[in-house]
FIDO-773551 format. One record per atom (N, C-alpha, C): residue in three letters; x, y, z. Coordinates in steps of 0.1 Angstrom, whole numbers, plus 5000, padded with zeros to 4 digits. Layout:
# residues N
ALAXYZ...
***
This chain:
# residues 434
MET490450614981MET491650644986MET491450844990ARG490150834990ARG490251034991ARG489251025004VAL489351175011VAL488851145026VAL488351255030MET488051285041MET487551405048MET487051385063LYS485851455069LYS485451415080LYS484051375081TRP483651285091TRP482151275090TRP481251355085SER481751505087SER480951645084SER480651625066VAL482051555059VAL481951555045VAL480851415042ILE481451315050ILE480551205044ILE478951225044ALA478351315054ALA477351345059ALA476751405048LEU477851505043LEU477451605032LEU476951515014ALA477851415018ALA477951295004ALA476751225005VAL476151175018VAL474751085021VAL473951195012ALA473951325015ALA472651385016ALA472551435001ALA474151474993ALA473851494982ALA473751424971GLY474051264973GLY473751164965GLY472351064969THR471451154978THR469951054977THR469251084961SER469651194955SER469051194943SER469451124932GLN470751014935GLN471750934926GLN471650804929MET470450764940MET469750624941MET469850534930ALA470850404926ALA471050384914ALA469650264912VAL468750284898VAL467550224901VAL467950074901ALA468550004895ALA468849864901ALA469949844909SER469249764920SER470749744930SER471549614924GLU473149574929GLU473749494924GLU473549344926GLN472549364935GLN472049204940GLN471149204930SER470049314923SER469149264914SER469549214905GLU471149254899GLU471349204887GLU472249054888SER472149024898SER472748914900SER471948764891LYS473448734882LYS472848634873LYS473248474875GLY473648464890GLY474348344895GLY475448304903PHE475648204912PHE476748154922PHE477848134908ILE477348054898ILE478448014886ILE478348114876GLU477348154875GLU477548284859GLU478148374861ASP478248434874ASP478948574878ASP480548544881SER481248404881SER481948364887SER483248444879THR484648474886THR485648484881THR487348414884LEU487548364872LEU488848314880LEU490248384873SER490848414882SER492248524874SER493448424880LEU494648414872LEU495648344874LEU496548464874LEU497948474880LEU498648534877LEU500248454885ALA501248494873ALA502448434873ALA503648534873ARG504448544886ARG505548664886ARG506548554892SER507648634887SER509148674887SER509648794891MET510248804901MET511148904910MET512348894909TYR513348964906TYR514748984909TYR514449094919TYR515749104933TYR515549224940TYR517249204945ASN517549364945ASN518949324944ASN518749494956ARG519149484965ARG519649594976ARG520949624982ASP521749714982ASP523049734986ASP522949854998ALA523249805009ALA523149935021ALA524349915019ARG525050055019ARG526350095015ARG527150135026ASN526250145040ASN526650185053ASN526550075064GLY526349965061GLY526049855069GLY524749785068ALA524049745076ALA523149605076ALA521449665076SER521449825081SER520049825083SER519049835070ARG519749825060ARG518849805052ARG519449695041GLY519749565043GLY520149485038GLY520349355044ALA520949215039ALA521549125048ALA521949155062LYS521549055073LYS522149085086LYS523749125091ASP524749055082ASP526049085084ASP526749185074ASN526249155063ASN527349265052ASN526749385043GLY525049385046GLY524249485041GLY524149505026TYR524249365019TYR524249375008TYR523249235006SER521949245000SER521049134997SER521149154983GLU520248984983GLU520148974967GLU519348854965GLU518248854959GLU517048724961GLU516248754945TRP515848634941TRP515248614928TRP514248494930GLY513248514925GLY512248394928GLY511148434917ALA510148294920ALA509348324910ALA507748234918SER506348294912SER505148284921SER504348264911ALA503248204917ALA502048184908ALA500848194916ARG499848254916ARG498548264925ARG497248264911ALA496448194921ALA494948174916ALA493948244925ILE493148314919ILE492248374932ILE490648364922TYR489648294930TYR488948264924TYR487448334930GLU486348404927GLU485348484931GLU484148464927SER483348414933SER481948344926SER481048474929GLY480048414917GLY478848554920GLY478248504928PHE476948594929PHE476148574944PHE474948504937THR474148404945THR473348324943THR471648424942GLN471048384934GLN469848494934GLN468748504942GLY468148674944GLY467348604954GLY467448774962THR466448794972THR466948884983THR468148934987VAL468748844997VAL470048805001VAL470848684991GLY471948714985GLY472748624976GLY473748604984PHE474248434984PHE475348424989PHE476648374980GLY477748364984GLY478748344976GLY479948324979ALA481448294976ALA482248244979ALA483348274976ASN484648334981ASN486148354974ASN487148254979ALA488148244970ALA489348164973ALA490648214964TYR491748204971TYR492948214970TYR493748114971ALA494748064964ALA495847994964ALA497148064958GLY498248044963GLY499648114962GLY500647984963ALA501847994956ALA502947914955ALA504248024953LEU505448014960LEU506448044954LEU507547974953TRP508748004947TRP509947904947TRP511348004942GLN512047954951GLN513548054952GLN514147994937LEU514748094934LEU515248014923LEU516548104922ASP517548154930ASP518448204937ASP518948304946THR519448274956THR519948364966THR520648284977GLY520748304990GLY521348234995GLY523248295001GLY524348225003GLY525448315004GLY525548415011GLY524648405022GLY524748575028GLY524148665023ARG523048655011ARG522448745005ARG520848765007ARG520848675017ARG519148695020ARG518948835027GLY517948855027GLY517449035039GLY516549075034LEU515949035020LEU514449125018LEU513549075018GLY513348965026GLY511548915031GLY510748865017MET511948775006MET510748694997MET510648595001PHE511448555008PHE511148375008PHE511448345028PRO510448255030PRO510448225041PRO511848175048ASP512048205064ASP513048165067ASP513448035070GLY514848005063GLY515447895064GLY514347785054GLY513747825043GLY513247775034GLY513747825022LYS513147725011LYS513147804997LYS511547824994ASP510647734994ASP509247714985ASP508447724996LEU507347764992LEU505947815001LEU504547784992SER503547694999SER501947744992SER501247785002ILE500347825000ILE499247885007ILE497947865002ALA496947855009ALA495847855005ALA494247915012ASN493547965010ASN492348045023ASN491548085015ALA490548115017ALA488948125016ALA488248225020ALA486948255017ALA486248345022ALA484748345021VAL483748335029VAL481948345023VAL481448465023LYS480748515015LYS480048685013LYS478748635013ALA477748755018ALA476348805015ALA476148895013ARG475248925001ARG474649074995ARG473449084995ILE472849205002ILE472249245004ILE471849364994SER471049414983SER470949524973SER472449524972SER473149664976SER474149674970SER475749704984THR475049634995THR475749615002THR475949495006THR477449465007THR478649305007THR478649305020LEU478849185026LEU479649115039LEU480149025035THR481749015038THR482648935036THR483148885050TYR483448785050TYR484248665063TYR485148635057GLY486348625063GLY487448505059GLY488448555055SER489448535048SER490748585042SER490248665030GLN491148835034GLN490548895024GLN491748985018MET492049095008MET492949185007MET492649295007PRO492349385020PRO492049515021PRO492649605010ALA492449685008ALA493049865004ALA492649945006LEU492149975017LEU492250095023LEU493350195030PRO493150335030PRO494350375029PRO494750385048VAL493650325057VAL494450265070VAL494850155071LEU494550035062LEU494449895064LEU494749865049ALA495949845041ALA496149795027ALA496949665029TYR496949585021TYR497849475020TYR499049515011ASP500149455014ASP501149465004ASP501449404993ASP501649404982ASP502249334970ASP503349334966GLY504149394973GLY505449424969GLY506549314965ARG506349184969ARG506949094967ARG506248974958LEU506748844958LEU506448744950LEU504648704955LEU504248724969LEU502948734968LEU502348784981PRO501348824982PRO500248954985PRO500648875002GLU500249035010GLU500048995027GLU498148945021THR497548865034THR496348845032THR495848885049PHE494748915052PHE494248915066PHE492748915064GLU492648815079GLU491448765085GLU490948815091GLY488948805084GLY488148935093GLY486948945086THR486349025093THR485149065086THR485149215080MET484249235068MET484349345062MET483149385053ILE482549475057ILE480949545051ILE481449655042THR480849605030THR481149715020THR479649765013SER479449875013SER478049945007SER478350034996LYS477750044985LYS477750084973LYS476250144972GLU475250194979GLU473950144977GLU473750334970ILE474450444973ILE474450564966ILE475850554955GLU475450564944GLU476250634932GLU477050714938GLY478150694935GLY479550754940GLY479750734955LEU479250684961LEU479750694975LEU479850534980GLU481050514985GLU481450354988GLU481850395007LEU481050305010LEU481350285027LEU481650185031ASN482750175040ASN483350025049ASN483350045058ALA483549945065ALA483449905082ALA484149755086GLY484849745091GLY485649575095GLY486649605105ARG486349445109ARG487449395117ARG488049275115PHE489449295118PHE490449185112PHE491049135123THR491549015124THR491948955136THR493448855130ALA493748865122ALA494648815120ALA495248865104GLN496948855104GLN497448905094GLN498848825089ASN498648755075ASN499748665070ASN500348755063THR501948745066THR503048825058THR503048765045LEU503948835038LEU504048785025LEU504948695025ASN505448645031ASN506948525028ASN506448405040GLN504848385044GLN504648295048GLN503448255047SER503348105053SER501748035049SER500948005063GLY501548045070GLY500448045086GLY499048155085ARG498348145092ARG497448225093ARG497548385097ASP498448355107ASP498748515116ASP500048485114SER500948485108SER502348515109SER502948665116ALA502048735111ALA502348885120ALA502148905133GLY501148825139GLY500948835154GLY499648955155LEU499048975146LEU497649075145LEU496849035159LYS496649155166LYS495649135176LYS494549115172SER494049285169SER492849305161SER492949455155ILE492349465145ILE492249605137ILE490949645137ASP490249755140ASP488649775138ASP489049895125VAL488349935117VAL488050005104VAL487050065101PHE486750165095PHE485550235090PHE485950365084GLY484950395075GLY485050535064GLY484650505053GLY485150595044GLY484350615033GLY484950695019SER484650695007SER484850784997SER483550844987TYR483350934984TYR482750964977TYR482851084966ALA482751044956ALA482851134939ALA481751234941PHE481951364943PHE481351474942PHE480451474927THR481751484919THR481651474903THR483051394899GLU483551344886GLU484051284875GLU485351384882ASN485551464882ASN487151554886ASN487251554905LEU486451584913LEU486251594924LEU485551474933SER486451404943SER486651314951SER487151334966ALA486451284976ALA487151284990ALA486751204997ALA487551125008ALA487151025016ALA487851065032TYR487150975043TYR487650975053TYR487950815060TYR488850805071TYR488950665075TYR489650705085HIS489250565096HIS489750585110HIS489950405113SER491050415119SER491350265124SER491550265138ASP491450115145ASP492150135161ASP492650015161LEU494150035160LEU494949915161LEU495349855174GLU495049755181GLU494749705196GLU496149745199ASN496549795211ASN497649805218ASN498649875212ALA498449965203ALA499150015191ALA498950185188TYR497750225184TYR497250355180TYR495950375175LYS495550475176LYS494050525167LYS494750605159ARG494050615150ARG494350655133ARG493450755125HIS493450845122HIS492650915111HIS493050925097TYR492450935091TYR493050975078TYR492051055064ALA492251145062ALA491651205050ALA492051265036ASN491951255027ASN492051335013ASN491251385004VAL491651424994VAL490351544986VAL491551514975ASN490951514962ASN491751474951ASN490751544941ALA491351654933ALA490451744922ALA491351754911LYS490851744897LYS491251774887LYS490651904880PHE491451944872PHE490752074867PHE491452044851PRO490452014841PRO490552004827PRO491052154822LEU491952214815LEU492452304808LEU491852314795SER492252174788SER491852174774SER491652044769GLU491852004758GLU491351864756GLU492651784758GLU493951834760GLU494751764763GLU496051804775GLN495251924782GLN496051944794GLN495151974804SER495951934817SER494751914831SER495451954842PHE495052044855PHE496052024862PHE495451984876GLY495751864884GLY495451814893GLY496251824907LEU494951814918LEU495551814934LEU495451724942ASP496451654949ASP495751554960ASP496651564972PHE495451564979PHE496051594997PHE495651505004ASN496251455013ASN496451315021ASN497251365035ILE496351335046ILE496651335059ILE496551245069TYR497451195075TYR496951125087TYR497451175100LYS496651135110LYS496851195128LYS496951055132THR498051025141THR497650895142THR497750955162ASP497550835169ASP497550875185ASP498150745191TYR499250755195TYR500150605197TYR499850565215GLU499450435218GLU499450395228GLU500950385236LYS500850455249LYS502250405256LYS503250305257SER502150185255SER502850045256SER503150005241TYR502850095228TYR503650065215TYR504650135212ILE504750255223ILE505950335219ILE507050265228GLN506950215240GLN507950155246GLN508550035239THR507549945231THR507749805229THR508449865214ALA508149955209ALA508750025195ALA510450055194THR510450125208THR511750215214THR512750125219THR512249995222THR513149925230THR514349835222VAL515449865225VAL516549785216VAL517349715226THR518249635219THR519449565229THR521149635225ASP521249645233ASP522749675237ASP524049565234ASP525149645231ASP526249545227ASP526649425238ALA526149445250ALA526249345261ALA524849295261GLY524049295255GLY522549215252GLY521449285261ASN521949365270ASN520849415278ASN519849475274VAL518449465275VAL517649535269VAL517249685277VAL517149755268VAL517149915273VAL516049995260THR515350105273THR514650185264THR515050335263PRO515350405252PRO516250495253PRO514750615250GLY515050715258GLY514250885253GLY513050865251VAL511850765259VAL510450715256VAL510250875263ARG509250955252ARG508751045258ARG506951025260GLU506851135269GLU504851085271GLU504251125258SER504851245254SER503651295243SER503951165232ARG502951125225ARG503151045216ARG502151035206ASP502151115194ASP501551155184ASP502551195173ASN501351145162ASN502151195151ASN501051245140LYS501751355132LYS501051415122LYS501451435109ILE501251365096ILE502051375086ILE501051395075TRP501151485064TRP500851495053TRP501351515043SER500451535030SER501351545016SER500551645010LEU500951725001LEU499851764992LEU501351744974ALA500651724966ALA500851714952ALA499951724941ALA501051814932ALA500451894921ALA500951844908THR499951824901THR500351724887THR499551814877TYR500551864865TYR500551904853TYR500651824844SER499351774834SER499751704829SER499251784810LEU500551744800LEU500351804787LEU500251654779GLY499451634775GLY499251524764GLY500151394772ALA501351334768ALA501651234772ALA503051254780HIS502951374789HIS503651404796HIS503451464813SER503651464817SER503151474834SER504351544841PHE503951644847PHE505351734862PHE504451714872ILE504951684881ILE504551654899ILE505651714904LEU505051814915LEU505751894928LEU504551864939ALA505551784949ALA504751774958ALA505751804972HIS505151834983HIS505751894999HIS504651755008GLN505351745015GLN505251635027GLN505851635041ARG505251645049ARG505851725065ARG505051615076SER506351575080SER505651515094SER505851595105SER505151585118SER505051655128SER504751565139GLY504851615154GLY504551555163GLY505651505170SER505651415180SER506851355188SER507351225184ARG507051165169ARG507651055166ARG507251015151GLY507750955143GLY507650965129GLY506250875128PHE506450875118PHE504850765113PHE504950625106ASP504350545118ASP504350385119ASP503550325110TYR503650225104TYR502850135095TYR503250015091GLY502449925084GLY503049805083GLY502849685092SER502749705106SER502849585112SER501449625121GLY500649555114GLY499049565120GLY498249615107ASP498849675103ASP497649785092ASP498149775076GLY499149645073GLY499749665059GLY500649715054GLY501649655047GLY502649745044GLY502349815034GLY501149845024GLY500349915015GLY499650035019ALA499750085036ALA499050175041ALA499750255046ILE500050345034ILE501050475033ILE500550555020PHE499350605021PHE498850695008PHE499250835010LEU500850825005LEU501350965005LEU502150964995ALA502351084991ALA503051164980ALA504651104977ASN505051114990ASN506751104989ASN507450954995SER506150864988SER506450694995SER507250634982PHE508750624982PHE509050574975PHE510250464979LEU511450424977LEU512150374985LEU512050415002SER512450525002SER512450595019SER510850675014ASP510050645027ASP509050695026ASP508850845034PHE510050855040PHE510151035042PHE509051085056ASN509050985065ASN507950965072ASN508750995087GLN509851035088GLN510951035103GLN510351115111GLU510651145120GLU510151245130GLU510451385126GLY509751515128GLY509851615119GLY509951605104GLU510351515097GLU510651525084GLU509651625077ARG510551715066ARG509851775058ARG510651735045SER509751725034SER510551675021SER509651745012TRP510651714999TRP509851804988TRP510151674974GLN509451664965GLN509251584952GLN509051644935ALA510051634929ALA509851664916ALA509751534910SER509151514903SER508951424892SER508151434878TYR508851374867TYR508151324856TYR507851204853GLU506651204845GLU506151094838GLU505951084824LEU506450994815LEU506050984801LEU505250874797ASP504250874790ASP503650764784ASP503550764768PHE504550684765PHE504950674749PHE503750614741ALA502550624744ALA501650554734ALA501150694725THR501450824727THR501650944719THR502650894708TYR503450844712TYR504950814703TYR505250704695GLY503550654695GLY503550494686GLY504250394697ILE503950384711ILE504450254715ILE503550244731PRO501950174724PRO501450184737PRO501650064749GLY501350094759GLY502049994768GLY503450024777LEU504150134772LEU505250174776LEU505350314784SER505950304795SER505550424803SER506850454811PHE507550564813PHE508650614825PHE508350704835LYS508950704846LYS509050804857LYS510450834862THR510650944865THR511650974874THR511551064885ALA512351034895ALA511851154906ALA512851174916TYR512951324922TYR513851334929TYR513151364943ILE513551354952ILE512951364967ILE514151404972TRP514251524982TRP515051564992TRP514151635007ALA515051615016ALA514251615025ALA515351665040ASP514751755048ASP515551815062ASP514451765072ASN515251835087ASN514751845096ASN514351725103ILE515051655100ILE514751505105ILE515151525119LYS514651465129LYS514851415147LYS515751325146THR516751345151THR517351235154THR518351255170ALA518751185178ALA519551155188ALA520751275192GLU521451295179GLU522951395174GLU521851505174SER520851515165SER520851685160SER519151675155GLY518851765150GLY517251805148GLY517451845133ASN518651825123ASN518651835112ASN518951765099GLY518751615105GLY518851515094GLY518651515081LYS519251505074LYS518551485062LYS519051395050GLU518351345041GLU518251245034GLU517551295019HIS517951205003HIS517651224996HIS517651124988GLU516651124975GLU516350944969GLU516451034953PHE516850924945PHE516650934931PHE516150824924PHE514850854923PHE514050724915PHE513850734906ASN514050574894ASN513650604883ASN512750454877GLN511850444872GLN511150304868GLN510550364850VAL510550204849VAL510250184834VAL509450064832LYS508350114826LYS507149944825LYS506649954812TYR506749804808TYR506049794795TYR505249664796THR503749704790THR503049614791THR502249544777VAL502749424773VAL502049384758VAL500549464753GLN500749454743GLN499449524742GLN498249374734SER498549314727SER498049224719SER498849094718GLY497948974712GLY498948864707GLY498848774716PRO499348644718PRO499448524729PRO499848614741ALA500748674743ALA501448724753ALA500648884758LYS499548924753LYS498548974753LYS498949024773ASP499149124778ASP498749214793ASP500149114800LEU501049034794LEU502149054799LEU503149164802SER503549204816SER504349334817SER505349324823PHE506549414823PHE507749394827PHE508149544833ARG508549564847ARG508449684856ARG510349674859LEU511149764857LEU512249764864LEU512149934871ARG512649934884ARG512850014889ARG513950014897GLY514450144900GLY515850164909GLY516050264915SER516650274931SER516450384937SER518050414939VAL518550544946VAL519450554948VAL519250664959LEU519650634973LEU519050684983LEU520250714992ARG520250844997ARG521750935004ARG521050965017ALA521750975026ALA521551035043ALA522751105047ASN522651195056ASN523751275062ASN524351175078SER525051175082SER525451075089SER524451055099ASP524051185110ASP523151145118ASP521751035115VAL521251055106VAL520250975099VAL520850805098ASN521850835091ASN522650675088ASN522750585102ASP522750695113ASP523250615121ASP521750535127GLN521150645128GLN519350595136GLN518650545124TYR518250545115TYR517250535106TYR517450425095ILE518550475085ILE518850405074ILE520250415069SER520350365063SER522150355054SER521750385039ASP522850475036ASP522750505020ASP522450365015THR521850365002THR521250264999THR521150254983ASN521550164975ASN521050144959ASN520250024960GLU519250014953GLU518449964951GLU517849894935VAL517349804933VAL517149764920VAL515549634922ARG515049674915ARG513649574917ARG513449544900PHE512849434896PHE512449424884PHE511649284885TYR510549314878TYR509449244879TYR508649174867VAL508249084863VAL507749044853VAL506348954857ASN505349014848ASN503848974855ASN503248914843TYR502448764845TYR501748744836TYR500448734843PRO499448794839PRO498148734843PRO497648654835LEU496548594838LEU495748514829LEU494048534833SER493148584825SER491948524833SER491148414826VAL490648334832VAL490448204831VAL489048174830LEU488048254837LEU486348294836LEU485848434837
***
C-alpha cells in the first residue's frame, strides 16, 4: 500500500541488493500437501441505509433499504511441489443466504437481483521459481489500483494472471492482467463486464518505520491511473509515536468513458449527455497524521480532489481500490472537493479488555463542483466498535458495529448523494482447518 515513482523503485532495488534472502521461498517448500492451508469463514451481516431525501442512496422507490443475510466461504491454498519450479493450486467456494429483506427494502447489493440465495466456486493454478510466483485463474488482488471489495457477504473476485516477486527482502513487485470481474452478489465469471485491466508496481520497506510504493493501471476504454504512497512512523518513546501517511492518485480518463459515465435519461426517457468537457483528468491526494499515546490514537487528515471530474473507482478495478484517508460512507472524492478529518481510536486492551476497540471520526468538506455552484458541502459523523473473542471455543469470533450520519447541502443532494443514516453490523467466525 505504499508508493512513489520508478526512481524510488530503482533506488529500492539498489538499496536492497545486499539484503537478498539466503534461502528462497521455493527452496523451503515442504510440498503440495504439507504446506496446504484451508480456512473457513462464516459471516452474518445486517445492513440498514436510510437515504433521507430520496433514493440516490437506498432502494429505488423510497430511499430506505434494509437487508440481513448470512454467508459461508472456504479458501484452500496448496503448498508448492518441491524442485526448482514448484506447482500448486488455490480454490474458493462460497454461499450466501437471505435472512430478511423484501417489501421494497432491497437496494444494498447484498443479494442477487430477483433471488435469495447464491453459491459460487472457482480456482487458480500457480507456479513458483525462487521467491517469484505466477498465479492464473480466480484471485482476490489487494493492490491500490486493483482491490477486491469484501464489504458485503461474499467478496469480489477477478480472473486473470498475476506475478508477485519477493526476491529482495522488503521489496514486493506485482504485475498482472485481468479480463473478468465477478461482483459481490453474483455467481457468474464476469458479472461486472470487465474488458481488461493491466497493473504493475511495487512497494518497498526501507526500514521498519519507512516504506513507499508506486502502482500503475490501465483499464481498457476507461482510464490510465498512477498511485503513489509514502508512510513514515517516528517513535517518540516506548508508548508514544507519530506517523504520516501520504496517498495520491493521478487519473487520465478516456473521452468515451466520460460520455458513458455522464449519460443519463430524462423524465421522458430520452438519453442526454450533459456538459461533457474535453478535459478529463483527476488528481486526488490525502495526508494523514497520527499521534499514538498508549491505547489512544489521534488522527488529523486532509484530502483534496482536483481536475475536471471526480475520482471514479469500483467498476473494473474493485470496490476496495481507494486507498485514501477520508474514505468512509462518503469517499469525499467529488470534483474539486476538499475535506478534513479529525478522528480518535481507542484500544481497550490497556484497560483489561483485549480484543475491544473503538473509533470515532468527523469529516467535513467543501468546494464540491456541482451543476448549480462551485461550493457544495458535505459532512459525516462515523462511529465503529469491534470486539474479537481472545480465547476459548469461540476464539477469533468477532463482532463489528459501524454507523454513519452523512449530510450535505442542497446542491450536493441534488447531484451526488442524499442525506443518509447508515448502520452495518457484522459477525465473523473464522476457522483454520489446515
